[in-house]
C-alpha positions as CSV (number, residue, x, y, z in Angstrom):
1,X,-1.9,16.9,-15.1
2,X,0.7,14.5,-13.8
3,X,1.3,11.4,-15.9
4,X,0.6,8.0,-14.4
5,X,4.4,7.4,-14.3
6,X,5.1,10.6,-12.5
7,X,7.0,9.5,-9.3
8,X,5.6,12.6,-7.6
9,X,1.9,12.5,-8.6
10,X,-0.4,13.3,-5.7
11,X,-1.4,9.7,-5.1
12,X,2.2,8.5,-5.1
13,X,3.2,11.2,-2.7
14,X,0.5,10.1,-0.3
15,X,1.5,6.5,-0.6
16,X,5.1,7.4,0.1
17,X,4.1,9.6,3.0
18,X,2.1,6.7,4.5
19,X,5.0,4.4,3.9
20,X,7.4,6.8,5.7
21,X,5.1,6.6,8.8
22,X,5.2,2.8,8.5
23,X,9.0,3.0,8.5
24,X,9.2,5.0,11.8
25,X,6.5,2.8,13.4
26,X,8.7,-0.2,12.7
27,X,11.5,1.8,14.2
28,X,9.5,2.2,17.4
29,X,8.4,-1.4,17.5
30,X,12.0,-2.5,17.1
31,X,12.8,-0.4,20.2
32,X,10.0,-2.1,22.1
33,X,11.0,-5.6,21.1
34,X,14.7,-5.1,22.0
35,X,14.2,-2.7,25.0
36,X,15.4,-3.9,28.4
37,X,13.5,-1.6,30.8
38,X,9.8,-2.1,31.5
39,X,9.1,1.6,30.6
40,X,10.1,0.8,27.1
41,X,9.0,-2.9,26.7
42,X,5.7,-2.6,28.5
43,X,4.7,1.0,28.7
44,X,5.9,2.3,25.3
45,X,7.5,5.4,26.9
46,X,9.5,6.3,23.9
47,X,9.6,8.1,20.5
48,X,10.9,7.5,17.0
49,X,11.0,9.7,14.0
50,X,12.6,10.6,10.7
51,X,14.1,14.0,9.8
52,X,15.4,15.6,6.7
53,X,19.0,16.6,6.5
54,X,18.2,20.1,7.8
55,X,16.7,18.6,11.0
56,X,13.0,19.0,10.3
57,X,10.8,16.1,11.5
58,X,8.9,14.6,8.6
59,X,7.1,11.8,10.4
60,X,6.8,10.3,13.9
61,X,5.9,6.8,15.0
62,X,2.3,6.2,16.1
63,X,3.8,4.6,19.3
64,X,5.3,7.1,21.6
65,X,4.6,10.0,24.0
66,X,4.2,13.7,23.1
67,X,6.8,14.7,25.6
68,X,9.4,12.5,23.8
69,X,8.2,13.1,20.3
70,X,7.9,16.9,20.3
71,X,11.0,17.6,22.4
72,X,12.9,15.2,20.1
73,X,11.8,17.3,17.2
74,X,13.7,20.2,18.8
75,X,16.7,18.2,20.0
76,X,17.8,17.2,16.5
77,X,18.6,20.8,15.8
78,X,20.9,20.8,18.8
79,X,22.7,17.7,17.4
80,X,23.2,19.4,14.1
81,X,24.6,22.6,15.8
82,X,27.2,20.4,17.5
83,X,27.8,17.9,14.6
84,X,27.2,19.4,11.2
85,X,26.0,17.0,8.5
86,X,29.2,17.6,6.5
87,X,31.1,15.9,9.4
88,X,28.9,12.9,9.7
89,X,29.9,9.5,8.3
90,X,28.1,6.3,7.7
91,X,28.0,4.3,10.9
92,X,28.0,7.4,13.2
93,X,25.5,7.4,16.1
94,X,25.1,10.3,18.4
95,X,23.4,10.6,21.9
96,X,22.6,12.8,24.8
97,X,20.5,12.9,28.0
98,X,21.0,16.7,28.4
99,X,17.6,17.7,29.9
100,X,17.7,21.1,28.0
101,X,18.7,19.7,24.6
102,X,16.9,16.3,24.9
103,X,13.6,15.6,26.5
104,X,13.6,17.2,29.9
105,X,15.4,15.0,32.4
106,X,18.5,12.8,32.7
107,X,16.5,9.5,32.6
108,X,15.7,10.0,28.9
109,X,18.3,9.3,26.2
110,X,17.9,10.7,22.7
111,X,19.8,9.0,19.9
112,X,20.5,10.4,16.4
113,X,21.7,8.3,13.4
114,X,22.5,9.7,10.0
115,X,21.2,7.5,7.2
116,X,23.3,7.2,4.1
117,X,22.4,5.7,0.7
118,X,25.1,5.3,-1.9
119,X,27.4,7.4,0.2
120,X,24.9,10.3,0.2
121,X,23.2,11.4,3.4
122,X,19.4,11.0,2.8
123,X,17.8,11.4,6.2
124,X,18.3,11.4,10.0
125,X,16.6,9.0,12.4
126,X,16.1,9.9,16.1
127,X,14.7,7.9,19.0
128,X,14.3,8.3,22.7
129,X,13.5,6.1,25.7
130,X,13.4,6.3,29.5
131,X,16.1,4.2,31.3
132,X,15.3,2.7,34.7
133,X,18.3,4.4,36.5
134,X,20.9,7.0,35.8
135,X,22.7,7.1,39.1
136,X,22.5,10.0,41.5
137,X,19.5,10.2,43.8
138,X,17.4,8.2,41.4
139,X,14.1,9.3,40.0
140,X,12.9,11.6,42.8
141,X,12.0,15.2,43.4
142,X,14.5,15.4,46.3
143,X,17.4,16.8,44.3
144,X,18.4,20.5,44.6
145,X,20.5,20.7,41.4
146,X,20.9,18.7,38.3
147,X,24.2,17.4,39.6
148,X,22.5,15.3,42.2
149,X,20.1,13.7,39.8
150,X,22.4,11.4,37.9
151,X,25.0,11.0,35.1
152,X,24.8,13.9,32.7
153,X,26.0,13.1,29.1
154,X,26.4,16.0,26.7
155,X,25.9,15.7,23.0
156,X,28.5,13.2,21.9
157,X,29.1,10.2,19.7
158,X,27.9,6.8,20.7
159,X,29.6,5.2,17.7
160,X,32.0,6.6,15.1
161,X,32.0,4.9,11.6
162,X,30.4,1.8,13.1
163,X,32.6,1.5,16.2
164,X,31.0,2.0,19.5
165,X,32.7,4.2,22.1
166,X,33.6,1.6,24.8
167,X,34.8,4.4,27.1
168,X,31.3,5.8,27.1
169,X,29.8,2.4,27.9
170,X,32.3,1.9,30.7
171,X,31.4,5.3,32.3
172,X,27.7,4.5,32.1
173,X,28.2,1.0,33.5
174,X,30.2,2.4,36.5
175,X,27.6,5.1,37.4
176,X,24.2,3.3,37.3
177,X,22.7,0.8,39.6
178,X,21.2,-1.3,36.8
179,X,23.9,-1.4,34.1
180,X,22.5,-4.4,32.2
181,X,19.2,-2.7,31.7
182,X,20.6,0.8,31.0
183,X,23.3,-0.2,28.6
184,X,20.9,-2.7,27.0
185,X,18.5,0.2,26.3
186,X,21.3,2.3,24.7
187,X,22.1,-0.5,22.3
188,X,18.3,-0.8,21.6
189,X,18.1,2.9,20.7
190,X,21.0,2.5,18.2
191,X,19.4,-0.7,16.8
192,X,16.0,0.8,16.2
193,X,17.5,3.7,14.2
194,X,19.5,1.2,12.2
195,X,16.4,-0.8,11.4
196,X,14.6,2.3,10.2
197,X,17.6,3.3,8.0
198,X,17.5,-0.1,6.3
199,X,13.8,0.2,5.7
200,X,14.2,3.7,4.3
201,X,16.8,2.5,1.8
202,X,14.4,-0.2,0.7
203,X,11.6,2.4,0.3
204,X,13.8,4.7,-1.8
205,X,14.7,1.8,-4.1
206,X,11.1,0.7,-4.4
207,X,10.0,4.2,-5.4
208,X,13.1,4.9,-7.5
209,X,14.1,7.9,-5.3
210,X,17.6,9.2,-4.5
211,X,16.5,11.4,-1.6
212,X,13.6,12.7,0.4
213,X,13.8,16.3,-0.7
214,X,10.6,16.4,-2.8
215,X,8.6,14.2,-0.5
216,X,9.8,16.1,2.6
217,X,8.8,19.4,1.1
218,X,5.4,18.1,0.3
219,X,4.9,16.7,3.8
220,X,5.9,20.0,5.5
221,X,4.0,22.3,3.2
222,X,0.7,20.2,3.3
223,X,0.9,19.8,7.1
224,X,1.4,23.5,7.7
225,X,-1.3,24.4,5.3
226,X,-3.8,22.0,6.8
227,X,-3.0,23.2,10.3
228,X,-3.5,26.8,9.3
229,X,-6.9,25.9,7.8
230,X,-7.9,24.2,11.1
231,X,-6.7,27.2,13.1
232,X,-8.8,29.5,10.9
233,X,-11.9,27.8,12.2
234,X,-11.1,28.9,15.8
235,X,-12.4,32.4,16.5
236,X,-9.5,34.9,16.6
237,X,-8.8,36.4,20.0
238,X,-7.0,36.1,23.3
239,X,-8.1,33.5,25.9
240,X,-6.7,33.0,29.4
241,X,-6.8,30.1,31.9
242,X,-5.0,29.1,35.1
243,X,-4.6,25.9,37.1
244,X,-3.4,25.4,40.6
245,X,-1.7,22.1,41.4
246,X,0.0,20.7,44.5
247,X,3.6,21.6,43.8
248,X,6.0,20.8,46.6
249,X,7.1,23.6,48.9
250,X,3.9,25.4,48.0
251,X,1.1,25.2,45.4
252,X,2.1,25.9,41.8
253,X,0.0,28.1,39.5
254,X,0.2,27.4,35.8
255,X,-1.1,30.4,33.9
256,X,-1.6,30.6,30.1
257,X,-2.6,33.3,27.6
258,X,-3.5,31.9,24.2
259,X,-3.7,34.2,21.2
260,X,-5.3,32.8,18.0
261,X,-4.5,34.6,14.7
262,X,-4.2,34.1,11.0
263,X,-0.5,33.0,11.3
264,X,-1.1,30.4,14.0
265,X,-1.6,30.1,17.8
266,X,0.7,31.5,20.5
267,X,0.6,30.3,24.1
268,X,2.4,32.4,26.7
269,X,2.9,31.1,30.2
270,X,3.8,34.4,31.8
271,X,2.4,34.6,35.3
272,X,3.2,31.0,36.2
273,X,4.9,30.2,39.4
274,X,8.6,30.7,39.9
275,X,11.2,28.0,39.9
276,X,11.0,25.3,42.7
277,X,13.9,24.3,44.9
278,X,13.2,20.7,44.1
279,X,13.0,18.5,41.0
280,X,9.5,19.4,39.7
281,X,10.9,22.1,37.4
282,X,10.4,21.8,33.7
283,X,13.0,22.6,31.0
284,X,11.4,24.7,28.2
285,X,11.7,21.9,25.6
286,X,9.2,19.8,27.6
287,X,6.9,22.7,28.2
288,X,6.9,23.4,24.5
289,X,6.3,19.7,23.7
290,X,3.2,19.2,25.9
291,X,1.6,22.6,25.4
292,X,1.9,22.2,21.6
293,X,0.3,18.8,21.9
294,X,-2.6,20.2,23.9
295,X,-3.3,22.7,21.2
296,X,-3.1,20.1,18.4
297,X,-5.5,17.7,20.2
298,X,-8.4,20.1,19.9
299,X,-7.5,22.3,16.9
300,X,-6.0,19.9,14.4
301,X,-6.0,16.3,15.6
302,X,-6.2,14.8,12.2
303,X,-3.2,16.6,10.8
304,X,0.0,14.5,11.0
305,X,2.4,15.7,13.6
306,X,5.7,17.0,12.1
307,X,7.7,20.1,11.9
308,X,5.2,21.6,9.4
309,X,2.2,21.3,11.6
310,X,4.2,22.2,14.8
311,X,5.4,25.4,13.1
312,X,1.9,26.9,13.4
313,X,2.1,26.7,17.2
314,X,4.4,29.0,19.2
315,X,5.0,28.5,22.9
316,X,6.8,31.0,25.3
317,X,7.5,30.9,29.0
318,X,9.6,33.4,30.9
319,X,13.0,32.2,32.0
320,X,13.3,31.4,35.7
321,X,9.7,30.2,36.0
322,X,8.8,26.6,36.7
323,X,8.0,26.1,33.0
324,X,11.3,27.4,31.8
325,X,13.8,26.3,34.4
326,X,17.4,26.9,33.4
327,X,20.5,24.8,34.1
328,X,21.4,23.7,36.8
329,X,17.9,23.5,38.2
330,X,16.7,20.1,39.4
331,X,14.3,18.6,36.8
332,X,14.1,14.9,37.5
333,X,10.3,14.6,37.8
334,X,9.5,17.4,35.3
335,X,6.6,15.3,34.0
336,X,4.6,15.8,37.2
337,X,4.3,19.5,36.3
338,X,4.7,19.4,32.5
339,X,2.0,16.9,31.8
340,X,-0.6,19.3,33.3
341,X,-0.1,21.7,30.4
342,X,-2.6,20.2,27.9
343,X,-5.3,20.7,30.5
344,X,-4.2,24.3,31.0
345,X,-4.3,24.8,27.2
346,X,-7.7,23.1,27.1
347,X,-9.1,25.7,29.5
348,X,-8.2,28.4,27.0
349,X,-9.7,26.5,24.1
350,X,-12.9,25.8,25.9
351,X,-13.6,29.5,25.7
352,X,-13.1,29.5,22.0
353,X,-14.8,26.3,20.7
354,X,-18.0,24.7,21.8
355,X,-18.5,21.1,22.8
356,X,-14.9,20.1,21.9
357,X,-12.9,20.2,25.1
358,X,-12.8,17.5,27.8
359,X,-12.7,18.1,31.5
360,X,-9.5,17.9,33.4
361,X,-7.9,14.5,34.1
362,X,-5.3,13.2,36.4
363,X,-2.8,14.2,33.7
364,X,0.5,13.4,35.4
365,X,1.4,9.8,35.6
366,X,1.2,8.0,39.0
367,X,4.2,5.8,38.4
368,X,5.4,3.4,41.1
369,X,9.2,3.9,41.7
370,X,10.6,1.7,44.4
371,X,14.0,0.3,45.2
372,X,15.7,-1.6,48.0
373,X,18.8,-3.4,49.3
374,X,21.8,-2.7,51.4
375,X,23.0,1.0,51.2
376,X,19.9,2.1,49.3
377,X,17.3,2.6,52.1
378,X,17.4,4.8,55.1
379,X,17.0,2.1,57.7
380,X,19.0,0.0,60.2
381,X,21.6,-1.8,58.1
382,X,20.8,-5.0,60.0
383,X,17.3,-5.0,58.6
384,X,18.8,-4.8,55.1
385,X,21.6,-7.4,55.4
386,X,19.7,-10.1,53.5
387,X,17.5,-7.9,51.4
388,X,17.6,-8.2,47.6
389,X,18.9,-5.1,45.7
390,X,16.3,-4.0,43.1
391,X,15.0,-1.0,41.2
392,X,11.5,-0.9,39.7
393,X,9.8,1.7,37.7
394,X,6.2,0.7,37.0
395,X,3.9,2.9,35.0
396,X,0.3,3.5,36.2
397,X,-2.4,6.1,35.7
398,X,-5.4,7.7,37.2
399,X,-8.6,8.6,35.4
400,X,-8.9,10.9,32.3
401,X,-11.5,13.7,32.1
402,X,-14.9,13.2,30.6
403,X,-15.1,14.0,26.9
404,X,-17.7,15.7,24.8
405,X,-20.3,13.0,24.3
406,X,-18.4,10.3,26.1
407,X,-17.3,9.3,29.6
408,X,-13.6,9.7,30.5
409,X,-11.3,6.7,30.2
410,X,-10.5,5.0,33.5
411,X,-7.0,4.2,34.6
412,X,-5.7,5.6,31.4
413,X,-2.7,7.9,30.8
414,X,-3.5,11.1,29.1
415,X,-1.7,13.1,27.8
416,X,1.4,10.8,27.8
417,X,-0.4,7.8,26.3
418,X,1.8,5.2,27.9
419,X,0.4,1.9,29.0
420,X,0.0,0.6,32.5
421,X,2.6,-2.0,33.3
422,X,1.1,-5.4,34.1
423,X,1.4,-6.4,37.8
424,X,2.9,-9.8,36.7
425,X,5.9,-8.0,35.2
426,X,6.6,-6.0,38.3
427,X,6.4,-9.1,40.5
428,X,8.6,-11.1,38.1
429,X,11.5,-8.6,38.1
430,X,11.5,-7.6,41.8
431,X,10.6,-8.8,45.3
432,X,7.6,-6.5,45.3
433,X,4.1,-8.0,45.4
434,X,0.9,-6.1,44.4
435,X,-1.8,-7.2,46.8
436,X,-4.5,-5.1,45.2
437,X,-5.2,-3.3,42.0
438,X,-8.7,-2.1,41.4
439,X,-10.9,0.8,40.3
440,X,-11.7,3.4,42.9
441,X,-15.4,3.5,43.5
442,X,-16.9,7.0,42.9
443,X,-13.6,8.5,41.9
444,X,-14.8,9.7,38.5
445,X,-16.2,13.2,38.6
446,X,-20.0,13.1,38.3
447,X,-21.5,14.7,35.2
448,X,-23.7,14.2,32.2
449,X,-20.6,12.4,31.1
450,X,-18.7,10.9,33.9
451,X,-15.0,11.3,34.5
452,X,-12.7,8.2,34.2
453,X,-12.1,6.3,37.4
454,X,-8.8,6.2,39.2
455,X,-7.4,3.0,40.6
456,X,-6.1,1.8,44.0
457,X,-2.9,-0.2,44.2
458,X,-1.6,-1.8,47.4
459,X,2.0,-3.2,47.3
460,X,4.6,-4.5,49.7
461,X,7.8,-6.5,49.9
462,X,7.9,-10.2,50.0
463,X,11.0,-10.1,52.1
464,X,11.1,-9.0,55.8
465,X,12.9,-5.8,55.0
466,X,12.2,-2.1,54.5
467,X,12.3,-0.5,51.0
468,X,12.3,2.9,49.5
469,X,9.4,4.4,47.7
470,X,9.7,7.6,45.6
471,X,6.4,9.4,45.3
472,X,6.0,11.4,42.1
473,X,2.4,12.4,42.4
474,X,0.1,15.4,42.1
475,X,-3.7,16.1,42.2
476,X,-3.8,15.3,45.9
477,X,-4.6,18.7,47.2
478,X,-6.1,20.1,44.0
479,X,-8.0,17.4,42.1
480,X,-9.0,17.5,38.4
481,X,-11.7,20.0,37.8
482,X,-15.0,19.3,36.1
483,X,-16.2,21.4,33.1
484,X,-19.6,22.9,32.2
485,X,-21.1,22.0,35.5
486,X,-19.4,18.7,36.0
487,X,-18.0,17.7,39.4
488,X,-14.3,17.4,40.2
489,X,-12.6,14.1,40.0
490,X,-11.6,12.3,43.2
491,X,-8.4,13.5,44.7
492,X,-5.4,11.2,45.0
493,X,-3.8,9.9,48.2
494,X,-0.8,7.8,49.4
495,X,-0.6,6.1,52.8
496,X,0.5,3.0,54.6
497,X,-2.0,0.2,55.1
498,X,-1.7,0.8,58.8
499,X,-3.1,4.3,58.2
500,X,-0.2,6.8,58.3
501,X,-0.3,9.2,55.4
502,X,2.8,9.6,53.1
503,X,3.9,12.7,51.2
504,X,2.8,13.1,47.6
505,X,6.4,13.7,46.5
506,X,9.8,12.6,47.6
507,X,11.6,9.4,48.7
508,X,10.2,7.7,51.8
509,X,11.1,4.6,53.7
510,X,8.5,1.9,53.9
511,X,9.0,0.0,57.2
512,X,9.4,-3.8,57.0
513,X,6.0,-5.6,57.2
514,X,4.2,-2.5,55.9
515,X,2.3,-2.0,52.6
516,X,1.9,1.1,50.6
517,X,-1.6,2.1,49.3
518,X,-1.8,4.4,46.3
519,X,-5.2,5.9,45.5
520,X,-5.0,7.5,42.1
521,X,-7.2,10.5,41.2
522,X,-10.3,10.3,38.9
523,X,-11.1,12.6,36.0
524,X,-13.4,15.5,36.1
525,X,-17.0,15.2,34.9
526,X,-18.5,17.1,32.0
527,X,-22.0,18.7,32.2
528,X,-24.4,18.6,35.1
529,X,-24.8,15.2,36.8
530,X,-28.6,15.4,36.9
531,X,-28.6,15.4,33.0
532,X,-27.0,11.9,32.9
533,X,-29.3,9.2,31.5
534,X,-30.6,7.3,34.5
535,X,-30.0,4.0,32.7
536,X,-26.3,4.8,32.4
537,X,-26.2,5.6,36.1
538,X,-27.7,2.2,36.8
539,X,-25.2,0.6,34.6
540,X,-22.4,2.3,36.5
541,X,-23.8,1.1,39.8
542,X,-24.1,-2.5,38.5
543,X,-20.5,-2.2,37.2
544,X,-19.1,-1.1,40.5
545,X,-18.1,2.3,39.2
546,X,-20.6,4.4,41.1
547,X,-22.2,3.6,44.5
548,X,-26.0,3.6,45.0
549,X,-25.6,6.4,47.5
550,X,-23.8,8.7,45.0
551,X,-26.3,7.7,42.3
552,X,-29.1,9.0,44.5
553,X,-27.4,12.0,46.1
554,X,-25.4,13.4,43.2
555,X,-27.0,12.0,40.0
556,X,-30.6,12.1,41.5
557,X,-31.3,8.6,40.4
558,X,-33.1,6.2,42.7
559,X,-32.6,2.4,42.3
560,X,-35.3,-0.1,43.2
561,X,-34.9,-3.5,44.9
562,X,-34.4,-5.1,41.5
563,X,-31.5,-2.9,40.7
564,X,-33.4,-0.9,38.0
565,X,-34.3,2.8,37.9
566,X,-37.1,3.7,40.3
567,X,-38.9,6.1,37.8
568,X,-41.2,7.8,40.3
569,X,-38.6,8.6,42.9
570,X,-36.1,9.6,40.3
571,X,-38.5,12.1,38.7
572,X,-39.1,13.6,42.2
573,X,-35.4,13.8,42.9
574,X,-34.6,15.5,39.6
575,X,-37.5,17.9,39.9
576,X,-36.0,19.5,43.1
């Protein structure tokens, strides 16, 4: 039995593990507090984590997205291949936005900082965030190769022994439209890693440790063991599912085969659609990140996410498919496709486990990306002469799928987990004005448990000038599907207030005086609608979530003149 003074007793190991998670959460919060772009400050579109000196992720911050976190876990290995730990010095900082060695597109930067204590390398801290602009065409699906999509920075040093590479800063500044925001975010990434390193050194002193070796081994071993125990509760076998989404030139099929065995879970995406000519392709690192997350959500949600737990899940996708697009394929809006993968994986797991899997949701973000000013919009230059130059990326979401025993969350980002950006922030940093932002009535798929509602946003420009709007959307032609008899969620739409429909993807010019209306999809329902408690249907009608007509026609619930359940009529409706 371990003595009370044993620094590695089970209870002390757990306390140190929890403390390590607190360290990386402070790292993430430091990035949010110092971040310049709204995606970082307001939406939390980022990741932060601590790694051992071999590049294995020991802990991730609570704040962050699976696409950033899990792809960052892979990217640290790429840094170590390029910069061995024996060549690292105190004060070094490394970075890249390589889509295939980072997090999937050029708009995301990953930073790596070695942490030294008493001249010994004790850990590595990594962080990522999304910058508002990276040059090129901007964040749009229009590009045909990666070279059109912006400034491509390979694995390189941001700082060497504490001195920042000013040449790198100058190159970034000269190639982006919003240099203050972008360069500011780069400094924020370096800063948050430095904050984490200081906190780790304090932790090591407090617990009288010289390194993380013993704690790291404990974390990885326990996490892997707990994950395998959870996987063992899933019936062994092979399960298949497919999902069709809008795509761009043509619909895209995402096909998965999941094999559950004693050594873990393998998901193979063979049979998925081939590569697209436009920027909706997904580098494998992003496919791996979101598919792994989907498995973990259902199978082992309580096990901490780190290299130990992730090692029990293996993802494969054939090269040349839309889920393993190789350089120099365009990948700018890879999230539109990649964020569908948890739903694809859920379809496999629904066949293996009972009452544990939600219905499909909007899944992909419905972000508003707009810009304007002279030279930036395809319009008569005379109309742009006095227009302000601006770039805005504002995060927003449709509805999530209904959950076992619960309704789906409305206007909530799943699987990314980012927050909606407040309208006031968008209006404060740009000439845009949001005229309307409200739930979409009846957009949640009907079911015993209702899907989350989408939202409608209507926006325009305060100035008398046209502006550019980059649509990054899906679930317009193929809405989220219900599960176990639940109805599909409402499909999305994008159009001008005057009535003309816009494309779901690609950059389009909004004429001066016009407004854009964005109807975001709702989540699918779970279980048959007629099984929903009539009182809950009435509550939905009173809350403006479901219309009285849908309550009667779909849920088979009649409402009397007092706004309550008409018991007699409802019984007759449900009997038929």
